[in-house]
C-alpha positions in Angstrom: -69.1 -13.5 -23.4 -71.2 -16.3 -21.0 -74.0 -18.5 -22.4 -76.7 -19.9 -20.7 -76.6 -23.3 -20.1 -80.3 -23.8 -22.0 -78.5 -22.5 -25.2 -75.8 -25.2 -24.9 -78.7 -27.8 -24.1 -81.0 -26.3 -27.3 -78.0 -26.5 -29.9 -76.7 -30.1 -28.8 -80.1 -32.0 -28.0 -81.2 -32.2 -31.5 -77.5 -34.0 -32.4 -78.1 -36.8 -29.8 -80.1 -40.1 -29.9 -83.2 -40.1 -28.1 -82.0 -43.0 -25.8 -79.6 -40.9 -24.4 -82.2 -38.7 -23.0 -84.3 -42.0 -21.1 -81.5 -42.9 -17.8 -80.7 -47.0 -17.7 -83.2 -47.0 -14.7 -82.5 -50.8 -14.6 -78.5 -50.5 -14.5 -78.5 -48.0 -11.3 -80.9 -50.1 -9.2 -78.8 -54.0 -10.2 -75.9 -51.1 -9.1 -77.5 -50.0 -6.1 -78.3 -53.5 -4.8 -75.1 -54.7 -5.8 -73.1 -51.9 -3.6 -75.2 -52.1 -0.5 -75.1 -56.1 -0.7 -71.1 -55.2 -0.9 -71.1 -52.9 2.7 -73.6 -55.4 4.3 -71.3 -58.3 4.0 -67.9 -56.2 4.5 -70.0 -55.3 8.1 -70.7 -58.5 8.6 -67.6 -59.6 8.7 -66.3 -56.7 10.8 -68.4 -58.4 13.7 -65.6 -60.9 14.1 -62.9 -58.2 14.0 -62.3 -58.1 17.7 -61.1 -61.7 17.6 -58.4 -61.2 15.2 -54.8 -61.3 15.8 -53.8 -57.2 15.0 -50.9 -58.7 13.0 -54.2 -59.9 10.8 -56.3 -57.0 11.0 -54.7 -55.7 7.6 -56.4 -58.2 5.8 -59.6 -56.2 6.5 -57.7 -53.0 4.4 -58.9 -54.1 1.0 -62.7 -55.0 2.2 -63.0 -50.9 3.8 -61.5 -49.5 0.4 -63.9 -51.6 -1.6 -66.2 -50.7 0.7 -65.2 -47.1 0.4 -66.0 -47.0 -3.2 -69.2 -48.8 -3.2 -70.0 -45.7 -0.6 -69.3 -43.3 -3.1 -70.9 -45.4 -5.7 -74.2 -45.3 -3.8 -74.3 -41.7 -3.8 -73.5 -41.1 -7.2 -76.2 -43.5 -7.6 -78.1 -41.4 -5.8 -77.3 -38.1 -7.4 -78.8 -39.7 -11.2 -81.5 -40.8 -9.7 -82.6 -37.7 -8.3 -82.5 -35.5 -11.1 -85.6 -37.7 -12.4 -85.7 -38.9 -15.7 -87.4 -42.1 -15.3 -91.2 -42.9 -15.1 -91.8 -45.1 -11.8 -94.2 -45.0 -9.0 -93.2 -42.0 -6.9 -93.2 -44.0 -3.6 -91.0 -46.7 -4.5 -88.8 -44.2 -6.2 -88.6 -42.2 -2.8 -87.8 -45.4 -1.1 -84.9 -46.1 -3.7 -83.5 -42.6 -2.8 -83.5 -43.4 0.7 -81.3 -46.5 0.3 -78.8 -44.7 -1.7 -78.9 -42.1 0.6 -78.4 -43.3 3.9 -74.9 -43.4 4.1 -74.3 -39.8 3.3 -76.5 -38.8 6.0 -78.2 -36.9 3.5 -82.1 -37.0 3.3 -83.4 -36.8 -0.2 -85.9 -33.6 0.2 -82.8 -31.8 1.4 -80.9 -32.7 -1.6 -83.5 -32.3 -4.4 -83.8 -28.4 -3.6 -79.7 -27.9 -2.1 -78.2 -30.1 -5.2 -81.0 -30.1 -7.7 -82.7 -27.0 -7.2 -80.4 -24.4 -5.9 -77.0 -25.4 -6.8 -77.4 -26.4 -10.7 -79.6 -23.3 -11.5 -77.2 -21.1 -9.7 -73.9 -22.5 -10.1 -70.8 -21.0 -8.7 -73.3 -17.4 -8.6 -73.6 -15.7 -5.2 -76.8 -18.1 -5.3 -74.8 -21.2 -5.0 -74.5 -22.8 -1.9 -72.2 -25.1 -3.1 -69.2 -22.2 -3.9 -66.3 -20.9 -2.2 -67.3 -18.9 0.8 -66.8 -14.6 0.0 -64.3 -12.7 1.9 -66.3 -10.4 3.0 -68.9 -13.0 4.0 -68.3 -13.1 8.1 -65.5 -14.6 9.4 -67.4 -17.0 11.5 -67.5 -20.9 12.6 -68.7 -22.3 9.0 -66.1 -19.9 7.2 -63.4 -21.1 9.2 -64.0 -24.6 9.1 -63.8 -24.4 5.0 -60.7 -22.4 5.4 -59.6 -25.4 7.8 -60.7 -28.6 5.7 -61.2 -27.5 1.7 -58.1 -27.7 -0.5 -55.8 -24.7 -0.3 -52.3 -23.2 -0.9 -53.1 -22.5 2.9 -53.5 -25.8 4.8 -50.9 -28.9 5.6 -51.4 -32.4 3.5 -52.4 -33.7 6.9 -55.5 -31.3 6.9 -56.2 -31.7 3.5 -56.9 -35.4 4.1 -59.1 -34.7 7.1 -61.2 -32.4 4.8 -61.8 -35.1 1.9 -62.9 -37.2 4.8 -64.9 -35.6 6.9 -66.3 -32.7 4.8 -69.1 -34.2 3.5 -70.8 -34.9 7.0 -70.1 -31.1 8.0 -71.8 -30.0 4.2 -74.8 -32.1 5.2 -75.0 -31.0 9.1 -75.1 -27.3 8.2 -77.0 -27.3 5.2 -79.3 -29.3 7.9 -79.0 -27.2 10.6 -79.6 -23.8 8.0 -82.9 -24.9 6.6 -84.2 -26.5 10.0 -83.2 -23.7 12.7 -83.0 -20.7 10.2 -84.9 -21.3 6.6 -84.5 -18.0 5.0 -81.4 -16.4 2.9 -79.8 -14.8 5.6 -77.8 -17.7 7.2 -74.0 -17.1 7.5 -72.4 -20.1 8.1 -72.7 -21.5 4.8 -72.0 -19.8 1.6 -75.6 -19.0 0.5 -78.7 -20.0 1.9 -82.6 -20.3 0.7 -85.9 -21.2 2.8 -87.9 -24.5 2.1 -91.6 -24.8 2.6 -93.2 -26.2 6.5 -94.1 -29.5 5.5 -91.1 -29.9 3.6 -88.6 -29.3 6.8 -90.9 -31.3 8.6 -90.0 -34.2 6.2 -86.3 -33.4 5.8 -86.6 -33.6 9.7 -88.0 -37.0 9.6 -85.9 -38.2 7.0 -82.8 -37.3 8.9 -84.2 -39.1 12.3 -85.2 -42.2 10.0 -80.6 -41.9 8.8 -79.6 -41.6 11.9 -81.5 -45.2 12.7 -80.5 -46.9 10.4 -76.8 -45.2 11.4 -77.5 -46.7 14.9 -78.5 -50.3 13.4 -75.5 -50.4 11.2 -73.2 -49.8 14.1 -74.8 -52.1 16.4 -74.6 -55.0 13.7 -70.9 -53.9 13.5 -70.8 -54.1 16.9 -69.7 -51.4 20.0 -65.6 -52.8 20.0 -63.6 -50.3 19.2 -61.4 -52.3 16.5 -64.8 -53.2 14.7 -66.0 -49.9 14.7 -62.7 -47.9 13.4 -62.2 -50.7 10.5 -66.0 -51.7 10.0 -67.7 -48.5 10.0 -65.8 -45.4 10.3 -62.9 -46.1 7.7 -64.8 -47.2 4.9 -67.4 -44.2 5.7 -64.4 -41.5 5.5 -62.4 -43.6 2.4 -66.4 -42.8 0.8 -67.1 -39.8 1.5 -63.7 -39.1 0.4 -64.2 -40.5 -3.0 -67.2 -38.3 -3.4 -65.4 -34.8 -2.1 -62.4 -35.0 -4.8 -65.5 -34.7 -7.5 -67.0 -31.9 -5.5 -63.8 -30.4 -4.4 -62.1 -29.9 -8.1 -65.6 -30.1 -10.1 -66.2 -26.1 -9.6 -64.2 -24.7 -6.4 -61.2 -23.5 -9.0 -63.1 -22.1 -11.4 -64.7 -18.1 -11.3 -68.5 -17.1 -10.5 -70.5 -16.2 -12.9 -74.3 -14.1 -12.7 -74.9 -16.3 -16.1 -74.8 -20.3 -15.9 -72.5 -21.1 -17.9 -71.5 -24.6 -17.4 -68.4 -24.4 -19.7 -66.8 -21.4 -17.4 -68.1 -22.3 -14.0 -67.5 -25.8 -14.4 -64.9 -28.5 -15.2 -64.6 -32.1 -16.2 -61.7 -34.3 -15.9 -59.7 -36.7 -17.7 -59.5 -39.9 -15.5 -58.5 -43.5 -15.8 -61.5 -45.3 -18.0 -61.9 -47.8 -15.4 -63.0 -45.3 -12.6 -65.3 -43.3 -15.1 -66.7 -47.1 -15.2 -67.1 -47.6 -11.5 -68.4 -44.0 -11.1 -70.9 -43.3 -13.9 -68.8 -41.0 -15.8 -68.9 -38.3 -13.1 -65.8 -36.8 -14.4 -67.7 -36.0 -17.4 -69.5 -33.0 -14.7 -69.8 -30.2 -17.9 -71.6 -32.4 -19.7 -73.9 -33.1 -16.5 -74.8 -29.8 -15.9 -76.0 -29.2 -19.9 -77.7 -32.6 -19.8 -78.5 -32.9 -15.3 -81.2 -35.6 -16.3 -79.3 -37.6 -18.7 -78.3 -41.2 -19.1 -74.7 -40.9 -18.2 -73.2 -43.5 -20.6 -73.8 -41.1 -23.2 -71.5 -38.3 -21.7 -68.5 -38.9 -24.0 -70.7 -38.0 -26.8 -71.8 -34.9 -25.2 -68.4 -34.0 -24.6 -67.5 -34.8 -28.7 -70.0 -32.0 -29.2 -69.2 -29.4 -27.2 -65.1 -29.7 -28.7 -66.6 -29.4 -32.0 -68.8 -26.7 -31.5 -67.3 -24.9 -29.1 -63.5 -25.1 -29.5 -60.9 -24.2 -26.7 -63.7 -22.8 -24.6 -64.6 -26.2 -22.5 -62.6 -27.0 -19.1 -61.0 -30.6 -19.4 -58.4 -31.3 -17.2 -56.6 -34.3 -15.8 -57.1 -35.1 -12.4 -53.9 -34.5 -11.2 -54.3 -31.1 -12.8 -57.6 -29.8 -10.9 -56.0 -31.4 -7.8 -52.9 -28.8 -7.8 -54.8 -26.5 -9.2 -57.1 -26.3 -5.8 -53.5 -26.5 -3.7 -52.0 -23.9 -5.8 -54.4 -21.0 -5.0 -56.9 -19.8 -1.9 -60.1 -20.8 -1.1 -62.2 -17.3 -0.8 -63.6 -15.6 -3.5 -62.3 -11.8 -3.8 -64.3 -11.0 -7.0 -65.4 -13.3 -9.7 -62.5 -13.9 -11.2 -60.0 -13.5 -8.2 -59.4 -16.0 -4.9 -57.4 -14.7 -1.6 -56.3 -16.0 1.8 -58.6 -15.8 4.7 -56.5 -12.5 5.5 -57.3 -10.9 2.1 -53.6 -10.5 2.0 -53.4 -12.1 -1.5 -55.0 -12.0 -5.0 -55.0 -15.2 -7.5 -56.6 -15.0 -10.4 -59.5 -18.6 -11.0 -56.4 -21.4 -11.8 -59.3 -22.5 -14.1 -60.9 -19.6 -15.7 -61.2 -19.9 -19.1 -63.8 -17.1 -19.7 -61.5 -14.4 -20.7 -59.7 -16.4 -23.6 -60.3 -15.8 -27.1 -61.9 -18.2 -29.3 -58.2 -19.2 -30.4 -56.7 -19.4 -27.3 -56.1 -22.7 -25.3 -57.6 -23.4 -21.9 -55.5 -22.0 -18.8 -54.8 -25.8 -17.3 -54.7 -28.2 -20.0 -53.6 -31.9 -20.4 
């Protein structure tokens, strides 16, 4: 039996401290500016890479990795801030949101609708723009790209790496195109589409122009020499987007579709190293986030403990390795709510992270 997200929230909310529902705005803003500073310093050093001997360019790689992590963290900070829960001047918040989302090429006005409204209210349903494509959907360019780049048992390791580094940008651009050029629920190059008001579409277009201009300034700041651009701009961006896509790929795509928004069935949480959870604002606690979107992420471990107490064996809690292997061992198109199939529709594989058919005494299908 599926349980709506609102019922979990209603039961667990009285068991949590009041401060858990007040996001730590000061911490998020401090992290925002720390990571922006890291990027600016890294890009400043990259200005001189063309002057380095080829034998010493590898010394920049650790900094590129740190910059990539900063890009991932900026995405996660913006994600938390745009879920609300903080009471500050709306114009100041809007400026902060722009600062956080610019590295993702994601207009904040689009993100609030795409993620907060559509994804959270319709998680892994027919209306969710973040789900797998259905096998029965048209075999167009959008579905083909999904097939080629999203982890599955049909693609080779090289394309998995390419997908990690590029799918975030493709995801952003296809949703911008769907809203700006079509703006209806019949667009078929995204898994699910939606409409927005004309005013919001204009704002999205202007935000995208602003974001594009900022990236142009970054490229100009880094310098147009190929070495500067590859190591100083494209590599950190690719690593940062890959970090975000690791979470996005694993948190829903191995789960079943649900007509009732039940986060314990259509979403997974992962056990990652504590240092990663500290760096990434407990983003691995994703089931908990879907129950309480506007929440102080420091308290997600408490939510997990409550879920395991009040809903034993119902939650899908796996290691990062298990979540990743579940994707690599299964195809990426829904044949029906609980079954995945390949691009040609020749196979039928149960969703690898599907606990919806288990009894209360069964163990999860994948567990650490």
